[in-house]
C-alpha positions in Angstrom: -94.8 -68.5 -43.4 -93.4 -65.7 -41.3 -91.5 -67.2 -38.4 -91.1 -63.8 -36.7 -94.9 -63.1 -36.9 -95.9 -66.7 -35.7 -93.3 -66.5 -32.9 -94.7 -63.3 -31.7 -98.2 -64.6 -31.8 -97.2 -67.8 -29.9 -95.5 -65.8 -27.1 -98.6 -63.6 -26.9 -100.8 -66.7 -26.6 -98.8 -68.0 -23.8 -98.3 -64.9 -21.7 -101.9 -63.9 -22.0 -103.0 -67.3 -20.7 -100.4 -67.4 -18.0 -101.2 -63.9 -16.9 -104.8 -64.9 -15.8 -103.3 -66.5 -12.7 -100.4 -64.5 -11.1 -102.4 -61.4 -10.4 -105.1 -63.5 -8.5 -102.5 -65.5 -6.7 -101.1 -62.2 -5.5 -104.6 -60.8 -4.7 -105.8 -63.6 -2.9 -102.6 -64.1 -0.8 -102.9 -60.5 0.6 -106.6 -61.4 1.7 -105.5 -64.7 3.1 -103.3 -62.8 5.4 -106.0 -60.3 6.5 -108.5 -63.2 7.2 -105.9 -65.2 9.2 -105.0 -62.0 11.2 -108.6 -61.5 12.1 -108.8 -65.1 13.2 -105.8 -64.9 15.4 -107.1 -61.7 17.0 -110.7 -62.7 17.5 -110.4 -66.5 17.7 -113.7 -66.7 15.7 -113.8 -70.0 14.0 -115.7 -68.5 11.2 -112.6 -66.6 9.9 -110.7 -69.9 10.2 -113.3 -71.4 7.8 -113.0 -68.3 5.6 -109.3 -68.8 5.2 -109.5 -72.5 4.7 -112.1 -72.0 1.8 -110.0 -69.3 0.1 -106.9 -71.2 0.4 -108.5 -74.0 -1.7 -109.1 -71.3 -4.4 -105.7 -69.9 -4.1 -104.0 -73.4 -4.5 -105.8 -74.3 -7.6 -105.0 -70.9 -9.1 -101.3 -71.2 -8.0 -101.0 -74.7 -9.6 -102.4 -73.3 -13.0 -99.8 -70.3 -12.8 -96.8 -72.6 -12.3 -98.0 -75.0 -15.1 -98.5 -72.2 -17.7 -95.3 -70.4 -16.7 -93.0 -73.1 -17.6 -94.0 -73.2 -21.2 -93.3 -69.5 -21.6 -89.9 -69.8 -20.3 -89.0 -72.6 -22.9 -89.8 -70.3 -25.8 -86.7 -68.0 -24.8 -84.5 -70.8 -25.9 -86.6 -72.2 -28.8 -88.0 -69.2 -30.8 -86.0 -66.2 -29.4 -82.3 -67.6 -29.2 -80.7 -64.3 -30.3 -82.7 -62.5 -27.6 -81.9 -65.0 -25.0 -78.1 -64.6 -25.8 -78.4 -60.9 -25.6 -80.2 -60.5 -22.5 -79.0 -63.9 -20.7 -76.8 -62.1 -18.2 -79.6 -59.7 -17.2 -82.5 -62.2 -17.2 -80.2 -64.8 -15.6 -79.5 -62.8 -12.6 -83.1 -61.7 -12.3 -84.7 -65.2 -12.7 -81.9 -66.6 -10.1 -83.2 -63.9 -7.6 -86.6 -65.0 -8.2 -85.8 -68.7 -7.6 -84.2 -67.8 -4.2 -86.6 -65.3 -2.9 -89.9 -66.3 -4.5 -89.9 -70.0 -5.1 -88.1 -70.8 -1.9 -90.7 -69.1 0.1 -93.6 -70.4 -2.0 -92.4 -74.0 -2.2 -91.4 -74.1 1.3 -94.5 -73.0 2.8 -97.2 -73.7 0.5 -97.8 -77.3 1.6 -98.1 -75.9 5.3 -100.6 -73.2 4.1 -102.8 -75.9 2.1 -102.5 -78.9 4.4 -101.4 -77.7 7.7 -104.6 -76.4 9.1 -104.9 -79.1 11.6 -101.3 -80.1 11.9 -99.5 -77.0 12.9 -100.3 -74.3 15.3 -102.4 -71.3 14.4 -99.3 -68.9 14.5 -97.2 -71.2 12.5 -99.9 -71.5 9.8 -100.4 -67.8 9.7 -96.6 -67.5 9.4 -96.8 -69.9 6.4 -99.6 -67.8 4.8 -97.5 -64.6 5.2 -94.4 -66.3 3.6 -96.5 -67.7 0.6 -98.2 -64.2 0.0 -94.7 -62.5 0.3 -93.4 -65.2 -2.2 -95.9 -64.2 -4.6 -95.0 -60.7 -4.3 -91.3 -61.4 -4.8 -92.0 -63.4 -7.9 -93.7 -60.3 -9.4 -90.8 -58.1 -8.3 -88.1 -60.0 -10.3 -90.3 -60.6 -13.4 -91.2 -57.0 -13.5 -87.7 -56.0 -12.9 -86.6 -58.3 -16.0 -89.3 -56.9 -18.1 -88.7 -53.1 -17.2 -85.1 -53.6 -18.0 -86.4 -54.3 -21.7 -88.3 -51.0 -21.4 -85.5 -48.8 -19.8 -82.2 -50.5 -19.9 -79.6 -49.3 -17.2 -76.6 -50.8 -15.3 -74.9 -52.7 -18.3 -72.6 -52.5 -21.1 -72.4 -54.2 -24.4 -70.1 -57.1 -25.0 -69.2 -58.5 -28.6 -70.6 -57.3 -32.0 -73.3 -58.3 -34.5 -75.1 -61.6 -33.7 -72.7 -62.3 -30.8 -73.4 -59.1 -29.0 -74.9 -59.3 -25.6 -75.8 -57.1 -22.5 -73.5 -57.6 -19.5 -74.4 -56.2 -16.1 -72.1 -53.6 -14.6 -74.2 -52.5 -11.7 -76.8 -54.9 -10.3 -78.8 -52.4 -8.5 -78.9 -49.9 -11.3 -80.2 -52.8 -13.4 -82.8 -53.6 -10.6 -83.8 -49.9 -10.1 -83.9 -48.9 -13.7 -85.9 -46.0 -14.4 -89.3 -47.8 -14.9 -89.2 -50.7 -12.7 -90.7 -49.2 -9.4 -93.5 -47.5 -11.0 -94.4 -50.6 -13.1 -94.0 -52.9 -10.2 -96.5 -50.8 -8.0 -98.9 -50.5 -10.8 -98.8 -54.6 -11.4 -99.4 -55.1 -7.6 -102.3 -52.5 -7.5 -103.8 -54.4 -10.4 -103.4 -57.7 -8.7 -104.8 -56.5 -5.3 -107.7 -54.8 -7.4 -108.5 -58.2 -9.0 -108.4 -60.1 -5.7 -110.8 -57.8 -4.1 -113.3 -58.1 -7.2 -112.9 -61.8 -7.3 -113.8 -62.2 -3.7 -116.9 -59.9 -4.2 -117.9 -61.8 -7.1 -118.1 -65.2 -5.3 -119.7 -63.4 -2.1 -122.5 -61.8 -4.2 -123.1 -65.1 -5.6 -123.6 -66.7 -2.3 -125.9 -63.8 -1.2 -128.0 -64.0 -4.3 -128.6 -67.9 -3.6 -129.0 -67.2 0.1 -126.2 -69.5 1.0 -123.5 -69.0 3.7 -124.9 -65.4 4.4 -122.5 -64.7 7.2 -119.6 -65.8 5.3 -120.5 -64.1 2.2 -121.1 -60.6 3.9 -117.9 -60.7 5.7 -115.7 -61.7 2.7 -117.6 -59.1 0.4 -116.9 -56.4 3.0 -113.2 -57.4 2.9 -113.2 -57.4 -0.9 -114.8 -54.0 -1.1 -112.3 -52.4 1.1 -109.4 -53.8 -1.0 -111.1 -52.9 -4.1 -111.9 -49.3 -3.3 -108.3 -48.7 -1.9 -106.8 -50.0 -5.0 -109.2 -48.5 -7.5 -108.2 -45.1 -6.4 -104.7 -46.0 -6.2 -104.5 -47.3 -9.8 -105.0 -43.9 -11.7 -102.4 -42.2 -9.3 -99.8 -45.0 -10.0 -100.7 -45.0 -13.7 -100.1 -41.2 -13.9 -96.7 -41.4 -12.3 -95.7 -44.4 -14.7 -97.0 -42.2 -17.7 -94.8 -39.4 -16.6 -91.9 -42.0 -16.6 -93.0 -43.1 -20.0 -93.1 -39.6 -21.5 -89.5 -39.2 -20.6 -88.0 -42.6 -21.4 -90.2 -43.9 -24.2 -92.0 -40.8 -25.7 -93.0 -42.7 -28.8 -94.9 -45.2 -26.7 -96.8 -42.5 -25.1 -97.6 -40.8 -28.5 -99.1 -44.3 -29.3 -101.1 -44.5 -26.2 -102.7 -41.4 -27.0 -102.9 -41.6 -30.8 -100.8 -38.5 -31.0 -99.6 -38.4 -34.6 -98.7 -34.6 -34.9 -96.6 -32.6 -32.6 -98.2 -29.3 -33.3 -97.3 -25.9 -32.0 -99.5 -25.3 -29.1 -101.2 -27.5 -26.2 -101.6 -31.1 -27.1 -105.1 -32.5 -26.4 -105.9 -35.6 -24.5 -108.1 -38.1 -26.6 -110.8 -39.6 -24.6 -112.3 -41.6 -27.6 -111.6 -42.1 -31.2 -111.1 -44.5 -34.0 -107.6 -44.9 -35.3 -106.9 -44.7 -38.9 -103.2 -45.8 -39.3 -103.2 -45.4 -43.0 -104.1 -41.8 -43.0 -102.4 -41.3 -39.6 -105.3 -39.5 -37.7 -108.1 -40.3 -35.5 -111.6 -40.2 -36.6 -114.6 -39.4 -34.4 -112.3 -37.9 -31.9 -113.4 -36.7 -28.5 -110.5 -34.9 -27.0 -110.0 -32.4 -24.1 -107.9 -29.5 -25.3 -104.4 -29.1 -23.9 -104.9 -31.8 -21.2 -102.2 -33.8 -22.5 -99.8 -31.0 -22.3 -101.0 -30.3 -18.6 -100.4 -33.8 -17.5 -96.9 -34.2 -19.0 -95.5 -30.7 -18.8 -97.6 -29.1 -16.1 -99.0 -26.5 -18.6 -101.6 -26.4 -21.3 -99.3 -24.6 -24.0 -96.3 -26.7 -24.4 -96.7 -29.4 -27.1 -96.1 -33.1 -26.4 -93.9 -34.8 -29.0 -96.0 -36.8 -31.6 -95.2 -39.8 -33.8 -94.0 -37.4 -36.4 -91.0 -36.5 -34.2 -89.6 -40.0 -34.5 -88.0 -41.9 -37.5 -90.7 -44.0 -39.3 -88.8 -47.2 -38.6 -88.8 -46.5 -34.8 -92.5 -45.8 -34.5 -94.7 -48.3 -32.8 -98.0 -49.4 -34.2 -100.9 -47.2 -32.7 -104.3 -49.0 -33.0 -103.5 -51.9 -30.6 -101.8 -49.8 -27.8 -104.3 -46.9 -28.2 -107.4 -49.2 -27.8 -106.1 -51.4 -24.9 -104.6 -48.3 -23.1 -108.0 -46.6 -23.4 -109.9 -49.8 -22.4 -107.6 -49.9 -19.3 -108.5 -46.4 -18.5 -112.1 -46.9 -19.0 -112.4 -49.9 -16.7 -110.3 -47.9 -14.1 -113.1 -45.3 -14.1 -115.8 -48.2 -13.9 -113.9 -49.7 -10.9 -114.2 -46.4 -8.9 -117.7 -45.9 -9.9 -119.1 -49.3 -8.8 -117.1 -49.3 -5.6 -118.5 -45.9 -4.7 -122.0 -47.1 -5.5 -121.5 -50.1 -3.4 -120.4 -47.9 -0.4 -123.5 -45.7 -1.1 -125.8 -48.7 -0.7 -123.9 -49.8 2.3 -124.5 -46.6 4.0 -128.2 -46.9 3.3 -127.9 -50.5 4.8 -129.1 -52.0 1.3 -126.0 -53.3 -0.1 -126.4 -56.9 0.7 -130.3 -57.0 -0.2 -130.2 -55.1 -3.7 -130.2 -58.0 -6.1 -129.4 -56.1 -9.3 -126.3 -54.7 -7.7 -125.1 -58.0 -6.5 -125.7 -59.4 -10.1 -123.4 -56.6 -11.3 -120.7 -57.7 -8.9 -121.0 -61.4 -9.8 -119.9 -60.3 -13.4 -117.5 -57.6 -12.5 -114.8 -60.1 -11.7 -114.1 -60.4 -15.5 -113.3 -56.6 -15.6 -110.0 -56.7 -13.7 -108.8 -59.7 -15.6 -109.4 -57.5 -18.7 -107.8 -54.4 -17.6 -104.6 -56.2 -16.4 -104.3 -57.7 -19.6 -105.0 -54.5 -21.5 -102.3 -52.7 -19.7 -99.8 -55.3 -20.5 -100.8 -55.5 -24.2 -100.5 -51.8 -24.3 -97.0 -51.8 -22.9 -95.5 -54.7 -24.9 -96.9 -53.6 -28.2 -96.1 -49.9 -27.5 -92.5 -50.9 -27.1 -92.3 -52.2 -30.7 -90.4 -52.3 -32.9 -87.8 -52.8 -30.1 -87.6 -55.9 -27.9 -84.9 -54.2 -25.7 -85.7 -50.4 -26.3 -83.2 -48.9 -28.5 -80.9 -51.6 -28.4 -82.4 -54.9 -30.0 -85.1 -54.9 -32.7 -87.8 -57.7 -32.4 -87.0 -58.7 -35.9 -83.4 -59.5 -35.0 -84.2 -61.3 -31.9 -86.0 -64.2 -33.4 -84.2 -67.7 -33.6 -82.7 -68.1 -37.1 -83.1 -72.0 -37.2 -86.9 -72.0 -36.5 -89.3 -72.3 -39.6 -92.8 -70.9 -39.7 -94.3 -74.3 -40.0 -92.7 -75.5 -36.9 -94.1 -72.6 -34.9 -97.6 -72.9 -36.4 -97.8 -76.5 -35.4 -96.6 -75.6 -31.8 -99.5 -72.7 -31.7 -102.1 -75.2 -32.7 -100.8 -77.7 -30.0 -100.5 -74.9 -27.2 -104.0 -73.8 -28.1 -105.6 -77.2 -27.7 -103.7 -77.9 -24.3 -104.4 -74.3 -23.0 -108.2 -74.5 -23.8 -108.2 -77.9 -21.8 -106.4 -76.4 -18.9 -108.7 -73.3 -18.9 -111.6 -75.6 -18.9 -110.3 -77.7 -16.1 -109.5 -74.5 -14.1 -113.1 -73.2 -14.6 -114.5 -76.7 -13.7 -112.6 -77.0 -10.5 -113.3 -73.4 -9.4 -117.0 -73.9 -10.1 -117.1 -77.2 -8.1 -115.3 -75.6 -5.1 -117.4 -72.3 -5.3 -120.8 -74.3 -5.5 -119.7 -76.5 -2.5 -118.8 -73.5 -0.5 -116.9 -73.0 2.6 -117.1 -75.5 5.5 -120.2 -75.1 7.6 -118.4 -72.4 9.8 -122.1 -71.7 11.4 -122.3 -75.2 12.7 -118.8 -75.2 14.0 -119.4 -72.3 16.3 -123.0 -73.1 17.2 -122.1 -74.0 20.8 -119.1 -71.6 21.1 -119.6 -68.1 22.7 -119.7 -65.3 19.9 -117.0 -62.8 19.9 -117.5 -59.9 17.6 -114.8 -58.4 15.4 -114.3 -55.2 13.5 -115.8 -56.8 10.3 -119.0 -57.9 12.2 -119.2 -54.4 13.8 -119.0 -52.5 10.2 -121.1 -55.1 8.1 -124.0 -54.9 10.5 -125.9 -58.0 9.6 -129.4 -56.6 10.6 -130.4 -54.6 7.5 -133.9 -53.5 6.8 -136.0 -56.3 5.6 -133.0 -58.6 6.5 -132.1 -61.1 9.1 -130.2 -60.7 12.4 -127.2 -62.6 12.9 -128.9 -65.4 14.7 -131.7 -65.7 12.1 -129.1 -65.7 9.4 -127.2 -68.6 10.9 -130.3 -70.8 11.2 -131.7 -69.6 7.8 -128.5 -70.6 6.1 -128.3 -73.9 8.0 -131.9 -74.8 7.1 -131.2 -74.0 3.5 -128.3 -76.3 3.5 -130.0 -79.1 5.2 -132.9 -78.8 2.9 
């Protein structure tokens, strides 16, 4: 059995499972800050109940992210010993920074966020929410920095030779601000906030379809729609600048993304759709826009973009996986913009919350950002091959020499069983909490004077054929009591 192939498969399994949770944690953290800010400004108890509900979802997701991330880190020492020695100085500093800046904030304030609603002041709880949300962002920063260094190494020199060679930092900030880290970090955060928005809209749409917690659902849906719209438009802009960086630092990866085999003599087309034939090194059933790739990369339609034929065969990445996952990400990016614009159109016509087919689309649309986030990472990581540290250390040289294929296969089977169990538990807990719903925020404020907020103003609870705010309250209360 091939220990290299199985080790790559195992790491792919663990990272793909782990990456279900961090983007949602980051996205929900930002929305919690917005919800508590609105509560502090308006003193409307419904926004406090809103924050309490989404904090429960956040906590479950956060715990799963921590549990699944630990296994991933152990593999650096078990399956990838040569790699760990080579990048230890770089990764050690980045992971230490993550521990100081991220885990300190998250572990220090998470208990206050989850259990402190009735034990600390509102301002202290808001501060704790901000610190946990900031800690999640800091965690993303240092992980992306470490991964980006693998893509575009900077601020180091090589010490030793052969199997004992290792990278040693000479300039910490050059390592942190390597050529790809800023663009990649922005794209990761945009993907996380996009996921947070669609996830909140999915749950809210479910409540609206079931005519439960109508006031709560309209407000949270609107918050999610604002976030999803902003970052669905930000994603292609960020992606373009990141692709420009890739064209300069990893041109072979860009060629794989685009299925660009032959350099040619004129402008290079942008392939919108096609079927990769790696044996023939061509794209079948190709749908392409002439000259557009050259325009995006060089600013004109005549300068050719270097194809895979411009690189030694041993240094070329595989094409099919990066091509398909990259185009899947792009296609879903277009879907996010389209469905958000449709939602705004129905909102302006005051039919957003009463159009059932559209709400059902949003219920299931939460899956799409998970897929797009994973597709982007797969494209980036497979497109870097055959290098684990670009142009410095090959993946085939980074695997542990003492690990046998049989051992890795057994661990893959065990990890798969455990991860399936964890995934089932995660879905079960989420389903239970979502079906239970938020605390009865309508009953809590039944005897308090109503103070409108900006969300109340723009969501406009009175739609044609719908209910006024007071009617929605009583209808929801009757539904729950019945």
